[in-house]
SEMARLUM-674521 format. One line per 5 residues: number of its first residue (from 1); their letters; for each residue x, y, z of N, C-alpha, C. Coordinates in pm, whole numbers, padded with zeros to 5 digits. Example, Ala and Ser with C-alpha at 12.3 -4.5 7.8 and 13.67 -1.06 7.14 Angstrom:
<rs>
1> as> 01319:-00569:00780:01230:-00450:00780:01320:-00330:00780  01285:-00225:00708:01367:-00106:00714:01290:00003:00787
</rs>
This chain:
<rs>
1> xxxxx> 03469:03909:04584:03357:03828:04580:03322:03799:04490  03271:03950:04404:03186:03911:04322:03233:03776:04243  03371:03801:04201:03429:03740:04027:03403:03650:04130  03433:03498:04273:03397:03422:04339:03242:03362:04342  03111:03513:04325:03046:03476:04258:03038:03394:04143
6> xxxxx> 03072:03488:04019:02993:03473:03955:03052:03339:03878  03240:03277:03931:03214:03179:03858:03136:03031:03930  03093:03098:04105:02993:02962:04148:02891:02983:04052  02850:03095:04000:02711:03086:03869:02715:03036:03792  02809:03054:03732:02868:02992:03627:02877:02830:03595
11> xxxxx> 02923:02774:03780:02981:02593:03758:02787:02644:03765  02670:02617:03864:02615:02607:03898:02531:02565:03754  02563:02705:03623:02526:02695:03528:02528:02593:03384  02674:02548:03392:02702:02430:03373:02625:02298:03405  02640:02315:03505:02516:02127:03586:02447:02149:03545
16> xxxxx> 02333:02277:03506:02223:02273:03441:02198:02281:03315  02244:02350:03250:02329:02277:03090:02291:02183:03110  02445:02055:03181:02448:01924:03162:02381:01853:03124  02295:01876:03245:02141:01789:03283:02068:01861:03172  02041:02005:03117:01907:01955:03015:01976:01912:02882
21> xxxxx> 02122:01927:02869:02107:01829:02727:02116:01719:02708  02177:01611:02804:02145:01515:02829:01968:01405:02816  01936:01537:02924:01754:01463:02849:01709:01523:02761  01765:01590:02748:01732:01660:02537:01807:01535:02451  01896:01530:02499:01943:01357:02411:01846:01241:02461
26> xxxxx> 01810:01198:02604:01728:01143:02571:01622:01148:02524  01552:01238:02499:01413:01267:02425:01447:01223:02275  01564:01299:02230:01571:01219:02098:01587:01116:02092  01633:01090:02177:01604:00893:02142:01559:00865:02112  01457:00926:02202:01271:00822:02244:01218:00836:02129
31> xxxxx> 01217:00978:02044:01152:01015:01936:01164:00977:01834  01298:00928:01797:01389:00857:01688:01294:00735:01713  01311:00676:01758:01246:00509:01769:01109:00507:01741  01035:00606:01792:00892:00637:01767:00864:00594:01606  00988:00721:01611:00956:00798:01385:00978:00642:01312
36> xxxxx> 01088:00595:01414:01134:00449:01298:01045:00380:01228  00909:00347:01347:00805:00240:01345:00719:00358:01195  00666:00451:01282:00612:00562:01198:00568:00610:01025  00769:00626:01044:00772:00618:00917:00773:00542:00764  00819:00441:00871:00762:00312:00801:00569:00311:00786
41> xxxxx> 00519:00287:00848:00384:00312:00871:00319:00406:00767  00449:00555:00700:00360:00644:00683:00444:00658:00472  00496:00513:00528:00569:00464:00385:00681:00559:00342  00736:00679:00444:00888:00730:00472:00987:00672:00356  01033:00493:00467:01112:00436:00421:01105:00284:00420
46> xxxxx> 01166:00203:00390:01096:00104:00382:01129:-00018:00566  01086:-00142:00588:01139:-00080:00771:01256:-00151:00784  01357:-00204:00692:01437:-00236:00755:01555:-00112:00816  01530:-00009:00705:01600:00131:00738:01510:00180:00879  01421:00163:00891:01320:00171:01008:01395:00086:01110
51> xxxxx> 01428:-00010:01097:01476:-00091:01232:01629:-00024:01239  01692:00034:01131:01827:00043:01134:01828:00169:01227  01717:00270:01235:01722:00383:01268:01685:00376:01432  01689:00274:01480:01566:00224:01563:01727:00202:01654  01873:00079:01508:01893:00014:01610:02001:00196:01633
56> xxxxx> 02002:00275:01568:02100:00359:01592:02046:00509:01733  01988:00468:01728:01831:00572:01888:01910:00471:01930  01874:00361:02000:01959:00282:02101:02049:00281:02129  02168:00317:02000:02308:00323:02041:02314:00487:02075  02324:00575:02052:02243:00671:02105:02229:00712:02208
61> xxxxx> 02139:00636:02243:02050:00660:02425:02200:00566:02497  02298:00476:02467:02389:00529:02549:02456:00583:02616  02459:00765:02518:02603:00867:02528:02432:00939:02605  02374:00917:02576:02248:00963:02672:02254:00955:02837  02254:00766:02850:02248:00739:03022:02348:00783:03050
66> xxxxx> 02417:00816:02994:02630:00827:03055:02595:00934:03121  02579:01064:03016:02575:01197:03032:02460:01229:03199  02369:01213:03121:02278:01191:03250:02339:01093:03353  02384:01042:03412:02417:00961:03513:02542:01070:03528  02595:01137:03464:02731:01224:03503:02660:01392:03563
71> xxxxx> 02537:01414:03467:02480:01471:03532:02400:01492:03699  02351:01407:03726:02354:01386:03867:02461:01390:03896  02579:01354:03943:02661:01302:03992:02753:01437:04035  02685:01540:03925:02819:01665:03977:02626:01732:04035  02584:01706:04013:02454:01845:04035:02417:01837:04180
76> xxxxx> 02432:01656:04242:02408:01657:04379:02607:01666:04428  02690:01721:04340:02842:01763:04435:02865:01860:04430  02717:01950:04352:02796:02046:04376:02675:02130:04488  02584:02036:04502:02443:02028:04545:02352:02185:04465  02320:02098:04306:02183:02141:04228:02125:02067:04225
81> xxxxx> 02010:02152:04335:01892:02137:04372:01853:02109:04223  01789:02169:04138:01749:02181:03997:01819:02092:03906  01949:02081:03864:01999:02034:03822:01981:01858:03762  02014:01849:03936:01969:01745:04015:01860:01647:03934  01707:01759:04034:01534:01670:03942:01589:01672:03830
86> xxxxx> 01618:01740:03700:01664:01709:03592:01721:01626:03534  01831:01583:03623:01945:01506:03567:01899:01367:03643  01774:01353:03743:01666:01173:03711:01619:01163:03634  01508:01281:03618:01440:01268:03472:01481:01203:03380  01625:01299:03385:01723:01229:03220:01741:01110:03227
91> xxxxx> 01777:01052:03353:01794:00885:03350:01683:00743:03375  01531:00866:03404:01507:00798:03401:01391:00790:03234  01423:00906:03211:01353:00865:03056:01506:00820:02952  01627:00835:02921:01715:00729:02862:01676:00559:02876  01680:00518:03024:01611:00418:03021:01540:00329:03011
96> xxxxx> 01447:00448:03024:01318:00345:02943:01339:00363:02797  01356:00479:02756:01390:00464:02585:01469:00286:02589  01589:00332:02658:01685:00169:02617:01585:00025:02679  01478:00028:02712:01399:-00091:02744:01332:-00167:02580  01278:-00093:02495:01256:-00189:02386:01365:-00225:02306
101> xxxxx> 01411:-00104:02273:01562:-00173:02229:01566:-00303:02232  01630:-00300:02368:01739:-00423:02450:01625:-00554:02469  01469:-00479:02452:01444:-00665:02425:01413:-00709:02352  01405:-00646:02267:01333:-00653:02084:01519:-00746:02088  01593:-00675:02098:01735:-00736:02047:01768:-00857:02151
106> xxxxx> 01724:-00872:02286:01748:-01012:02350:01667:-01160:02279  01507:-01059:02258:01447:-01212:02184:01440:-01206:02084  01545:-01161:01983:01561:-01203:01844:01671:-01322:01845  01725:-01308:01933:01884:-01415:01950:01849:-01485:02072  01679:-01528:02091:01653:-01578:02147:01569:-01670:02107
111> xxxxx> 01526:-01617:02026:01381:-01720:01890:01416:-01700:01771  01344:-01835:01701:01434:-01898:01556:01408:-01791:01456  01466:-01771:01409:01466:-01631:01214:01324:-01723:01170  01290:-01742:01220:01136:-01821:01121:01010:-01696:01177  00860:-01677:01061:00806:-01572:01062:00677:-01697:01043
116> xxxxx> 00706:-01796:01074:00560:-01871:01020:00509:-01959:01108  00430:-01991:01216:00369:-02045:01325:00256:-02151:01297  00284:-02237:01316:00154:-02374:01297:00153:-02485:01346  -00018:-02540:01391:-00007:-02620:01503:00030:-02712:01409  -00001:-02735:01310:-00003:-02849:01205:00134:-02810:01108
121> xxxxx> 00228:-02891:01139:00324:-02851:01080:00352:-02958:00958  00256:-03089:00959:00269:-03200:00855:00150:-03150:00741  00020:-03072:00754:-00051:-02985:00702:-00145:-02866:00739  -00005:-02729:00738:-00063:-02670:00726:-00174:-02621:00705  -00293:-02508:00788:-00369:-02449:00701:-00398:-02339:00578
126> xxxxx> -00380:-02355:00524:-00373:-02345:00377:-00434:-02116:00417  -00377:-02032:00360:-00386:-01908:00269:-00533:-01939:00158  -00609:-01885:00151:-00697:-01827:-00003:-00736:-01673:00020  -00877:-01624:00071:-00872:-01530:00082:-00819:-01339:00142  -00695:-01401:00197:-00557:-01319:00216:-00469:-01300:00026
131> xxxxx> -00491:-01408:00055:-00384:-01505:-00084:-00379:-01336:-00151  -00503:-01259:-00252:-00398:-01119:-00322:-00382:-00958:-00207  -00392:-01003:-00038:-00375:-00901:00034:-00201:-00949:00087  -00223:-01056:00054:-00037:-01055:00050:00069:-01020:-00114  00000:-00963:-00200:00060:-00981:-00359:00199:-00874:-00304
136> xxxxx> 00302:-00860:-00354:00414:-00826:-00364:00494:-00813:-00245  00360:-00952:-00117:00485:-01003:-00010:00650:-01035:00013  00680:-00951:00088:00826:-01135:00110:00872:-01258:00105  00757:-01260:00224:00728:-01402:00275:00655:-01428:00198  00661:-01645:00130:00598:-01709:00043:00494:-01774:00159
141> xxxxx> 00374:-01791:00072:00286:-01858:00196:00224:-01953:00180  00359:-02030:00128:00398:-02219:00194:00473:-02213:00279  00391:-02302:00399:00500:-02348:00498:00586:-02481:00471  00702:-02433:00536:00802:-02550:00483:00871:-02604:00600  00941:-02734:00527:01001:-02817:00604:01120:-02754:00638
146> xxxxx> 01165:-02680:00610:01291:-02596:00710:01141:-02506:00871  01118:-02468:00852:01021:-02380:00897:00983:-02471:01028  00934:-02593:00989:00877:-02663:01070:00963:-02745:01136  01079:-02766:01074:01206:-02839:01161:01193:-02719:01341  01223:-02601:01231:01305:-02503:01329:01167:-02515:01491
151> xxxxx> 01060:-02462:01394:00921:-02440:01546:00885:-02561:01648  00972:-02683:01568:00904:-02782:01651:00987:-02788:01735  01133:-02751:01716:01214:-02719:01841:01256:-02610:01930  01182:-02481:01874:01146:-02443:01944:01019:-02387:01986  00908:-02424:01945:00784:-02439:02046:00732:-02569:02013
156> xxxxx> 00784:-02682:02112:00738:-02790:02104:00588:-02746:02194  00550:-02691:02250:00386:-02659:02307:00295:-02659:02188  00346:-02617:02064:00249:-02524:02023:00158:-02653:01976  00068:-02701:01956:-00028:-02787:01943:-00194:-02739:01895  -00259:-02839:01786:-00369:-02780:01785:-00469:-02816:01892
161> xxxxx> -00569:-02747:01906:-00672:-02757:02033:-00788:-02864:02020  -00771:-02942:02087:-00902:-03036:02050:-01040:-03015:02183  -01139:-02968:02105:-01255:-02938:02142:-01357:-03102:02159  -01451:-03079:02256:-01522:-03160:02303:-01689:-03102:02249  -01689:-03090:02141:-01784:-03012:02048:-01787:-03015:01863
166> xxxxx> -01939:-03077:01881:-01881:-03061:01730:-01831:-02978:01645  -01803:-03017:01486:-01799:-02871:01407:-01795:-02771:01390  -01972:-02751:01392:-01981:-02604:01352:-02028:-02510:01501  -02001:-02620:01647:-01987:-02500:01689:-01899:-02497:01767  -01760:-02631:01720:-01642:-02522:01694:-01551:-02435:01624
171> xxxxx> -01645:-02397:01561:-01608:-02300:01419:-01679:-02164:01474  -01819:-02199:01550:-01863:-02076:01661:-01792:-02020:01689  -01744:-02104:01799:-01633:-02075:01862:-01475:-02025:01860  -01455:-02038:01761:-01305:-01996:01671:-01351:-01876:01648  -01448:-01855:01622:-01488:-01717:01499:-01512:-01657:01641
176> xxxxx> -01555:-01733:01738:-01569:-01564:01835:-01498:-01555:01926  -01342:-01599:01836:-01246:-01591:01971:-01166:-01535:01900  -01128:-01522:01756:-01054:-01482:01678:-01143:-01286:01703  -01273:-01316:01640:-01281:-01122:01674:-01269:-01075:01851  -01213:-01190:01893:-01180:-01146:02049:-01067:-01048:02070
181> xxxxx> -00996:-01092:01953:-00800:-01062:01942:-00830:-00989:01892  -00882:-00881:01874:-00896:-00749:01765:-00823:-00762:01674  -00852:-00877:01596:-00796:-00965:01473:-00883:-00842:01343  -00839:-00831:01172:-00954:-00717:01146:-01024:-00861:01016  -01135:-00904:01069:-01132:-01025:00994:-01171:-01058:00818
186> xxxxx> -01096:-01133:00776:-01160:-01107:00643:-01216:-01222:00566  -01242:-01354:00600:-01314:-01421:00534:-01344:-01505:00675  -01481:-01558:00709:-01498:-01636:00759:-01625:-01776:00649  -01562:-01890:00635:-01635:-01972:00572:-01704:-02098:00618  -01811:-02092:00722:-01857:-02225:00782:-01852:-02346:00708
191> xxxxx> -01900:-02343:00528:-01887:-02448:00501:-01696:-02473:00501  -01637:-02447:00447:-01466:-02435:00466:-01429:-02511:00562  -01534:-02468:00661:-01489:-02416:00764:-01374:-02342:00830  -01346:-02268:00776:-01178:-02209:00806:-01208:-02056:00809  -01105:-01984:00868:-01094:-01819:00912:-01018:-01770:00903
196> xxxxx> -01006:-01635:00817:-00885:-01587:00784:-00903:-01414:00857  -00801:-01340:00886:-00780:-01299:00924:-00641:-01245:00918  -00602:-01050:00945:-00511:-01024:00952:-00538:-00986:01111  -00340:-00913:01187:-00342:-00806:01298:-00175:-00770:01279  -00205:-00626:01324:-00141:-00541:01257:-00043:-00494:01363
201> xxxxx> 00080:-00472:01348:00141:-00459:01525:00143:-00283:01570  00198:-00302:01696:00198:-00173:01729:00280:-00085:01668  00400:-00100:01728:00473:00004:01642:00485:00055:01464  00566:-00020:01456:00580:-00037:01309:00453:-00106:01223  00335:-00140:01226:00282:-00168:01168:00221:-00295:01099
206> xxxxx> 00327:-00405:01095:00335:-00505:01040:00193:-00589:01002  00208:-00644:00924:00112:-00725:00870:00137:-00886:00850  00007:-00946:00975:00080:-01091:00936:-00047:-01114:01004  -00063:-01259:00876:-00193:-01317:00820:-00234:-01400:00922  -00330:-01386:00955:-00399:-01577:01060:-00504:-01635:00921
211> xxxxx> -00469:-01790:00954:-00595:-01884:00898:-00628:-02040:01062  -00791:-02020:01034:-00816:-02106:01142:-00844:-02197:01003  -00852:-02318:01110:-00962:-02434:01025:-00966:-02515:01173  -01133:-02561:01101:-01128:-02678:01185:-01194:-02846:01137  -01168:-02908:01181:-01230:-02991:01117:-01279:-03167:01245
216> xxxxx> -01312:-03183:01206:-01393:-03310:01274:-01264:-03381:01365  -01291:-03453:01426:-01187:-03504:01524:-01333:-03641:01609  -01299:-03738:01591:-01419:-03847:01671:-01525:-03760:01696  -01571:-03751:01798:-01670:-03702:01809:-01682:-03532:01883  -01579:-03493:01830:-01536:-03299:01865:-01492:-03294:01765
221> xxxxx> -01411:-03279:01779:-01338:-03168:01623:-01191:-03083:01743  -01114:-03043:01634:-00918:-03048:01656:-00975:-02873:01542  -00930:-02825:01610:-00884:-02649:01543:-00730:-02650:01560  -00727:-02594:01409:-00569:-02575:01434:-00528:-02411:01368  -00424:-02360:01376:-00380:-02152:01335:-00265:-02158:01321
226> xxxxx> -00273:-02147:01196:-00148:-02057:01115:-00055:-01856:01156  -00023:-01838:01196:00017:-01694:01210:00162:-01678:01141  00114:-01592:00933:00239:-01577:00858:00249:-01407:00925  00422:-01329:00863:00420:-01239:00853:00487:-01157:00725  00435:-01127:00621:00416:-01037:00583:00544:-01014:00503
231> xxxxx> 00652:-00961:00637:00773:-00891:00588:00877:-00972:00717  01013:-00963:00657:01069:-01026:00783:01089:-01156:00798  01238:-01178:00843:01286:-01283:00842:01245:-01309:00939  01303:-01272:01049:01288:-01304:01269:01080:-01244:01280  01051:-01393:01331:00918:-01271:01337:00940:-01225:01524
236> xxxxx> 01026:-01217:01541:01068:-01141:01758:00959:-01281:01833  00893:-01384:01771:00821:-01430:01880:00693:-01465:01840  00638:-01338:01794:00525:-01241:01761:00414:-01318:01734  00452:-01411:01608:00351:-01513:01572:00281:-01622:01635  00486:-01703:01718:00368:-01830:01786:00277:-01751:01932
241> xxxxx> 00370:-01605:01947:00286:-01545:02084:00105:-01545:02063  00156:-01491:01913:-00091:-01452:01924:-00082:-01628:01906  -00061:-01742:01829:-00091:-01842:01825:-00150:-01935:01939  -00044:-01914:02045:-00032:-01898:02187:-00174:-01856:02252  -00201:-01736:02228:-00256:-01649:02329:-00422:-01694:02277
246> xxxxx> -00406:-01723:02129:-00573:-01749:02062:-00614:-01877:02112  -00565:-01985:02163:-00546:-02121:02178:-00551:-02168:02331  -00532:-02050:02360:-00517:-01977:02542:-00650:-01943:02579  -00734:-01903:02511:-00804:-01768:02491:-00983:-01920:02431  -00905:-01971:02332:-01042:-02019:02246:-01086:-02165:02386
251> xxx> -00959:-02246:02397:-00988:-02331:02478:-01063:-02282:02644  -00990:-02140:02687:-01108:-02079:02804:-01230:-02053:02800  -01265:-02050:02680:-01383:-01959:02685:-01496:-02096:02681
</rs>
């Protein structure tokens, strides 16, 4: 009788251990994904190493998903409620951890491998004030014909904003919009009708530079905007989203 009870207790202990191991693995994978970006921010490694760490964490998280599902199955089969609760928590966490890498990998397969978006592909707005800040940046500040061809194919909707307002008013409106976007404003040049700014991504802290240009357009104004990443061949579609969001806020203001 005591032997049977001991075996049963040991079996329950094994289920609990499996559930906690799976949960711990999911937690470790999540921590690794966070550290991948934070390590780049803290200059522990370059961004490519950070992305590789995120890949490893996502791959390992597949094992965490399998283990947590196994823990749930065996805990349910044996009626181990404590292990079942831990197992469900592990499944939820493992799936949550898998979400961001899967989203980014899916995105990078759908968007062109470019990092420069402009509403004017024939005469892209040029950077002036942010150029010293881009010293050492991997990506050049020149907008190329190759990028223009890929942008035109992938983002045909991106076009300048035409405002029914004189240039000075349109410029003031563009400045308010840029500040409302939360960008770090680098330069506001009313004489040139040019605004330059920098935006920083959340996890890795990537720096993307933006320039807004206002020009007369009949009785109104034309507003062009350009967003350029400092590093990375692909921007995961971030620059296009930023340009769209700016134009949407500008025209709805």
